C-alpha positions as CSV (number, residue, x, y, z in Angstrom):
1,M,-17.5,-12.6,-86.3
2,P,-20.7,-13.1,-88.2
3,G,-23.8,-13.8,-86.1
4,F,-26.3,-16.6,-86.4
5,D,-27.9,-16.8,-89.6
6,L,-31.2,-18.8,-89.4
7,H,-32.3,-17.5,-92.9
8,S,-29.4,-19.4,-94.5
9,Y,-30.4,-22.6,-92.8
10,A,-34.0,-22.3,-93.9
11,D,-32.6,-21.8,-97.5
12,R,-30.6,-25.1,-96.9
13,F,-33.6,-27.2,-95.8
14,A,-33.9,-29.0,-99.1
15,E,-30.1,-29.8,-99.2
16,V,-30.3,-31.3,-95.7
17,C,-33.3,-33.4,-96.7
18,E,-31.4,-34.7,-99.8
19,K,-28.3,-35.6,-97.7
20,E,-30.4,-37.2,-95.0
21,F,-33.2,-38.9,-97.0
22,G,-32.0,-39.0,-100.6
23,R,-34.6,-36.6,-101.9
24,R,-36.0,-33.1,-101.7
25,Y,-39.5,-32.4,-100.8
26,N,-41.9,-29.8,-102.1
27,F,-43.7,-28.8,-98.8
28,R,-45.1,-25.6,-100.7
29,A,-47.2,-27.9,-102.8
30,L,-48.4,-29.8,-99.6
31,E,-49.3,-26.4,-97.9
32,K,-51.3,-25.5,-101.1
33,D,-53.1,-28.9,-101.0
34,F,-54.1,-28.3,-97.3
35,S,-54.9,-24.6,-97.8
36,Y,-58.6,-25.2,-98.5
37,L,-58.9,-26.8,-95.2
38,R,-58.8,-23.1,-93.7
39,K,-62.4,-22.8,-95.0
40,P,-65.0,-23.1,-92.4
41,E,-67.1,-25.5,-94.3
42,Q,-64.2,-28.2,-94.8
43,W,-63.2,-30.7,-92.3
44,L,-60.3,-33.1,-91.9
45,S,-60.2,-36.4,-93.4
46,A,-58.2,-39.6,-93.1
47,K,-56.9,-39.1,-96.6
48,H,-55.4,-35.6,-95.5
49,V,-53.6,-37.1,-92.6
50,L,-52.3,-40.1,-94.4
51,S,-51.0,-38.0,-97.4
52,L,-48.5,-36.5,-94.7
53,F,-46.9,-40.0,-94.3
54,D,-46.4,-40.5,-98.2
55,E,-42.7,-41.1,-98.3
56,R,-42.7,-39.6,-101.9
57,K,-43.8,-36.3,-100.4
58,T,-42.5,-36.1,-96.8
59,P,-40.0,-37.8,-94.4
60,F,-42.4,-38.0,-91.6
61,A,-43.0,-41.7,-91.5
62,R,-39.5,-42.0,-90.3
63,Y,-40.3,-40.1,-87.1
64,W,-43.9,-41.1,-86.4
65,Q,-46.0,-44.2,-87.0
66,K,-48.4,-44.0,-89.9
67,P,-51.9,-44.0,-88.5
68,N,-54.2,-46.9,-89.2
69,E,-56.4,-45.9,-92.0
70,K,-59.6,-47.8,-91.0
71,E,-59.4,-46.5,-87.4
72,L,-58.5,-43.1,-88.6
73,N,-61.3,-42.8,-91.0
74,E,-63.9,-43.9,-88.3
75,I,-62.5,-41.3,-85.8
76,L,-62.4,-38.4,-88.3
77,S,-65.8,-39.3,-89.8
78,T,-67.4,-39.3,-86.4
79,R,-65.7,-36.0,-85.1
80,R,-65.6,-34.0,-88.3
81,L,-62.8,-31.7,-87.1
82,R,-62.8,-28.4,-88.8
83,L,-59.5,-26.6,-88.9
84,A,-60.6,-23.2,-89.7
85,L,-59.4,-20.5,-87.3
86,P,-60.0,-16.7,-86.7
87,S,-57.2,-14.3,-87.3
88,H,-56.5,-14.0,-83.6
89,N,-55.1,-17.2,-81.7
90,G,-58.0,-17.4,-79.3
91,K,-59.1,-20.7,-80.8
92,D,-55.7,-22.3,-81.1
93,R,-55.6,-24.4,-78.0
94,E,-59.0,-25.8,-78.5
95,L,-58.0,-26.9,-82.0
96,V,-54.7,-28.4,-80.7
97,Q,-56.5,-30.4,-78.0
98,S,-59.3,-31.7,-80.3
99,L,-56.5,-32.8,-82.8
100,L,-54.5,-34.4,-80.0
101,E,-57.6,-36.3,-78.7
102,A,-58.4,-37.5,-82.3
103,L,-54.8,-38.5,-83.5
104,H,-53.4,-39.3,-80.1
105,N,-49.9,-38.0,-81.1
106,M,-48.7,-34.5,-80.9
107,G,-46.3,-35.1,-83.8
108,T,-49.1,-36.2,-86.2
109,A,-51.4,-33.4,-85.0
110,S,-48.7,-30.9,-85.5
111,L,-48.2,-32.0,-89.2
112,V,-51.8,-31.3,-89.9
113,L,-51.7,-27.7,-88.2
114,R,-48.3,-27.0,-89.9
115,F,-49.5,-27.7,-93.3
116,T,-52.9,-26.1,-92.8
117,H,-51.7,-23.0,-91.1
118,P,-47.9,-22.7,-91.8
119,D,-48.2,-19.0,-90.7
120,R,-49.0,-20.1,-87.2
121,F,-47.8,-23.6,-86.6
122,G,-44.7,-25.6,-87.0
123,T,-43.9,-29.4,-86.9
124,F,-43.5,-30.4,-83.4
125,S,-39.8,-31.5,-83.2
126,T,-38.4,-32.8,-79.9
127,P,-34.7,-31.6,-80.9
128,I,-35.9,-28.2,-81.6
129,V,-38.0,-28.0,-78.4
130,H,-34.8,-28.9,-76.4
131,L,-32.8,-26.5,-78.6
132,L,-35.3,-23.5,-77.7
133,Q,-35.4,-24.7,-74.1
134,I,-39.2,-24.7,-74.1
135,Q,-40.9,-26.5,-71.0
136,R,-44.5,-26.7,-70.1
137,E,-46.7,-29.0,-68.0
138,T,-49.1,-30.3,-70.5
139,T,-48.5,-31.4,-74.1
140,P,-50.9,-28.9,-75.6
141,D,-49.4,-26.0,-73.6
142,L,-45.8,-27.2,-74.7
143,Y,-46.8,-27.2,-78.3
144,L,-48.4,-23.7,-78.3
145,A,-45.5,-22.4,-76.3
146,Y,-43.0,-23.8,-79.0
147,C,-45.1,-22.2,-81.8
148,E,-45.2,-19.0,-80.0
149,E,-41.4,-19.0,-79.6
150,L,-41.0,-20.0,-83.2
151,R,-43.0,-16.8,-84.0
152,K,-40.6,-14.7,-82.1
153,W,-37.7,-16.3,-83.9
154,Q,-39.6,-15.7,-87.3
155,Q,-40.1,-12.1,-86.6
156,H,-36.4,-11.7,-85.5
157,F,-34.8,-13.3,-88.4
158,E,-37.5,-12.1,-90.8
159,L,-38.6,-15.4,-92.2
160,S,-41.9,-16.0,-94.0
161,S,-43.7,-18.2,-91.6
162,V,-43.5,-20.2,-88.3
163,A,-43.2,-23.5,-90.3
164,E,-40.2,-22.0,-92.2
165,T,-38.6,-20.9,-89.0
166,E,-39.1,-24.5,-87.8
167,M,-37.5,-25.8,-91.0
168,G,-34.4,-23.6,-90.5
169,L,-33.9,-24.7,-87.1
170,W,-34.1,-28.3,-87.9
171,A,-31.6,-27.7,-90.7
172,F,-29.3,-26.0,-88.4
173,H,-29.7,-28.7,-85.8
174,K,-28.5,-31.3,-88.3
175,F,-25.4,-29.3,-89.4
176,A,-24.6,-28.5,-85.8
177,Q,-25.1,-32.0,-84.4
178,G,-24.0,-33.9,-87.5
179,S,-25.1,-37.4,-88.5
180,P,-23.7,-40.2,-90.5
181,K,-24.5,-38.4,-93.6
182,I,-23.8,-34.7,-92.6
183,P,-20.5,-33.9,-90.9
184,A,-20.9,-31.8,-87.7
185,D,-20.2,-28.2,-88.4
186,L,-18.6,-26.7,-85.2
187,E,-18.7,-23.1,-86.4
188,A,-22.6,-23.4,-86.8
189,R,-22.9,-24.2,-83.3
190,A,-20.3,-21.6,-82.2
191,A,-22.3,-18.9,-84.1
192,F,-25.5,-20.0,-82.5
193,D,-23.9,-20.0,-79.0
194,R,-22.3,-16.6,-79.4
195,D,-25.6,-14.8,-80.5
196,I,-26.8,-12.7,-77.7
197,W,-30.4,-12.4,-78.9
198,V,-30.6,-16.2,-79.3
199,Q,-29.2,-16.9,-75.9
200,R,-31.4,-14.4,-74.3
201,Q,-34.4,-16.1,-75.7
202,R,-33.2,-19.5,-74.6
203,A,-32.4,-18.2,-71.1
204,R,-35.7,-16.6,-70.8
205,Q,-37.5,-20.0,-71.3
206,V,-35.5,-21.5,-68.6
207,L,-35.6,-18.5,-66.1
208,R,-39.1,-17.1,-66.6
209,P,-41.0,-20.0,-64.7
210,F,-38.7,-19.5,-61.7
211,L,-38.6,-15.8,-61.7
212,G,-42.6,-15.8,-61.9
213,K,-43.0,-18.4,-59.2
214,Y,-40.2,-17.7,-56.5
215,G,-39.1,-14.6,-54.5
216,P,-35.5,-13.5,-54.2
217,L,-34.7,-15.7,-51.1
218,E,-36.3,-18.8,-52.6
219,L,-34.3,-18.2,-55.9
220,A,-31.2,-17.5,-53.9
221,R,-31.6,-20.9,-52.1
222,I,-32.2,-22.7,-55.6
223,L,-29.2,-21.3,-56.9
224,T,-26.8,-21.9,-53.8
225,E,-25.4,-25.2,-54.9
226,E,-24.8,-24.2,-58.5
227,N,-23.5,-20.7,-57.8
228,P,-22.9,-19.5,-54.4
229,K,-21.8,-16.0,-55.4
230,W,-24.8,-15.4,-57.5
231,A,-27.1,-16.7,-54.8
232,G,-25.4,-14.4,-52.3
233,M,-25.8,-11.4,-54.3
234,I,-29.5,-12.1,-54.9
235,A,-30.0,-12.8,-51.2
236,G,-27.8,-9.9,-50.3
237,E,-30.0,-7.5,-52.2
238,E,-33.1,-8.6,-50.4
239,Y,-31.2,-8.3,-47.1
240,E,-30.5,-4.7,-47.8
241,R,-34.0,-4.1,-48.8
242,L,-35.2,-5.4,-45.5
243,L,-32.4,-3.5,-43.4
244,R,-33.7,-0.2,-45.3
245,Y,-37.3,-1.1,-44.4
246,A,-36.4,-1.7,-40.8
247,A,-34.3,1.7,-40.7
248,R,-37.3,3.6,-41.8
249,K,-40.0,1.8,-39.8
250,L,-38.1,0.4,-36.8
251,G,-34.9,2.6,-36.5
252,G,-36.3,6.1,-36.5
253,G,-35.7,6.8,-40.2
254,L,-32.0,6.1,-40.1
255,K,-30.1,6.6,-43.6
256,L,-28.1,3.4,-44.3
257,Y,-25.7,5.0,-46.8
258,V,-24.0,6.8,-43.8
259,K,-20.7,4.9,-42.8
260,G,-21.4,2.6,-39.7
261,A,-25.1,3.1,-40.1
262,T,-25.8,-0.7,-40.2
263,E,-24.1,-1.1,-36.8
264,I,-26.1,1.8,-35.6
265,L,-29.2,0.1,-36.9
266,F,-28.6,-3.2,-35.2
267,D,-28.0,-1.3,-31.8
268,R,-31.3,0.4,-32.1
269,L,-33.1,-2.7,-33.1
270,V,-31.7,-4.5,-29.9
271,K,-32.5,-1.3,-27.7
272,C,-36.1,-1.3,-29.0
273,G,-36.5,-5.1,-28.5
274,H,-36.9,-6.0,-32.1
275,I,-34.0,-8.4,-32.1
276,S,-31.8,-10.0,-29.4
277,L,-28.1,-9.7,-28.9
278,E,-27.7,-13.1,-30.5
279,D,-29.8,-12.0,-33.4
280,K,-27.5,-9.0,-33.7
281,A,-24.4,-11.4,-34.1
282,L,-26.1,-13.3,-36.7
283,L,-27.2,-10.2,-38.6
284,R,-23.5,-9.0,-38.7
285,K,-22.4,-12.5,-40.0
286,A,-25.0,-12.4,-42.7
287,W,-23.7,-8.8,-43.6
288,K,-20.2,-10.1,-43.9
289,T,-21.4,-12.9,-46.3
290,R,-23.3,-10.4,-48.3
291,N,-20.1,-8.3,-48.7
292,A,-18.2,-11.4,-49.9
293,A,-20.9,-12.0,-52.5
294,V,-20.9,-8.5,-53.9
295,H,-17.1,-7.8,-54.0
296,P,-15.1,-9.2,-57.0
297,E,-12.2,-10.3,-54.9
298,E,-14.3,-12.5,-52.4
299,A,-16.7,-15.4,-52.7
300,P,-18.8,-16.9,-50.1
301,L,-19.0,-20.6,-49.4
302,E,-22.2,-22.5,-50.2
303,E,-22.9,-23.0,-46.4
304,E,-22.3,-19.4,-45.5
305,V,-25.0,-18.3,-48.2
306,E,-27.5,-21.1,-46.8
307,N,-26.9,-19.6,-43.4
308,M,-27.3,-16.0,-44.6
309,I,-30.6,-17.0,-46.1
310,N,-31.9,-18.8,-43.1
311,I,-30.9,-15.6,-40.9
312,I,-32.7,-13.3,-43.3
313,E,-35.9,-15.5,-43.3
314,R,-36.0,-15.9,-39.6
315,I,-34.9,-12.5,-38.3
316,C,-35.6,-10.1,-41.1
317,R,-38.8,-11.1,-42.8
318,P,-41.0,-10.7,-39.8
319,W,-40.2,-7.0,-39.8
320,E,-42.6,-6.3,-42.6
321,Q,-45.5,-8.3,-41.0
């Protein structure tokens, strides 16, 4: 089956606009109009911003309210925002924050950035943020993470700019979801869903905050309700690691790969006073749950995994302290 072809959707952006809005737009011309704002001596004016809401040139007035010209002119005349950026992205956040403070809307700010620096920024589109599974705590961080992810998609699909990548994803979204003017294309979404690179990127956005913040037992506890077997496998691996630690440090260097070694270890830990007989029974119970998690023909219950995690945290974690 053919894979997801983002390039083809970027090529169909004008077609989608014509179907949705009744006209095609020349975004290249707008990019050219805004390009001189990349010069250090130039600053943003109300005229620039308002031109992005001209319905003859863009559809953006359908999504964001056009700023009040008088108020906008007062703000930008006072602030004199310069949009020039160095080749590296060290100043990107500062510029995003300044524009957001001046324009009070991330969508409007993103339009200015997108047409001034199409190689680095895209239009802030909520459907595309959700499609890419981007989440951050602050609006500037969310937008910057969004553009950074668009850059990765640009490179993977060999598109010309971050802005073109966002346009392609927007066009795809319209085809995949459908609208009163565009029939939903089920195969478009199916190709997206089965593309492994695409799904890895989306999963990475969802999982990375959890993997960076939580340890294995915390992750296992988070996953227990959703998938007890996966949770049990994660907790079981940490249990094995702690048992191996105990075998080396507390069990006289016992090798756990020998059959029956786990029972021998439990006996040694009881004999040396590291655990009680009650603890030994609980550790056996936790090992049984671990086995159910790692073997394909079995599956532990949610309660069993929760109990295993509690046992590991109470009995095994102190071994390393």
